[in-house]
C-alpha positions, 0 to 999 in steps of 0.5 A: 501497465502504465509508465509515468515518471519512471514508475510502473503502475499496473491497474487491474480490470474493473477498478474504480479510481478516485480523484487526486491519487498520488503514485510515489513508486511502482504500484500494482492494483489487482482486479475489482479494486476501489481506491478513493479520493486523495489517496497516496500509494507508494511502492505497494502491491494490492490484491483483488477486490480490495477497497482503500477509502478516501484520504489514506496513505499506503506507503508512508515513509516510502522513498519519494521524489527522485528515488533513482538518485538515492539508490544510484550510489549503492549500485550504479546498475540498480534497476528501480523497476525491480524494487520489490513492493514495500507494502503488500495488501492481500485480497478482499481487504477493506481499508477505511478512511484516514488510514496510514500504513508505513513501509514493510507491512503485509496485510493478508486476505480478508482483513479490515483496517478501520478509520483513523488507524496507523500501521507502523513499520514491519507489521504483519496482519494475518488472514481474517483480522480486523483492526479497530478504529483509532488503533496504532499497531507499533513496529515489528508486530504480528497479528494472528489469524481471525483477530 
């Protein structure tokens, strides 16, 4: 585990990381994952064998900058290292290029999110599902298994 600017970054074994990756919050990446170039990761947990291609944003609208300052007024003793991931991505997930995923989203195992898609807040995508290219999944949507 690496700690950088008060962010906990945990990267699993045999991962391949591209250039210019920006970590906006606590991030956990599982084993055997690939994260492409120019990817932004904020407060997320990514499962094993997952691929995130170039120019994707995982955690759009995540608290950025000095998030400790923004939380402090709620609870002086709040530990930012205990903030739960705002996005959970399961195992064996493929996220293609130019995908944006907003906060409070769960993507279960064996899913594909195709090029130029946008996944809005509070979306659940269950196992073995595929989201087509140029798709927008709006707020508060659940997509069933094998869709």
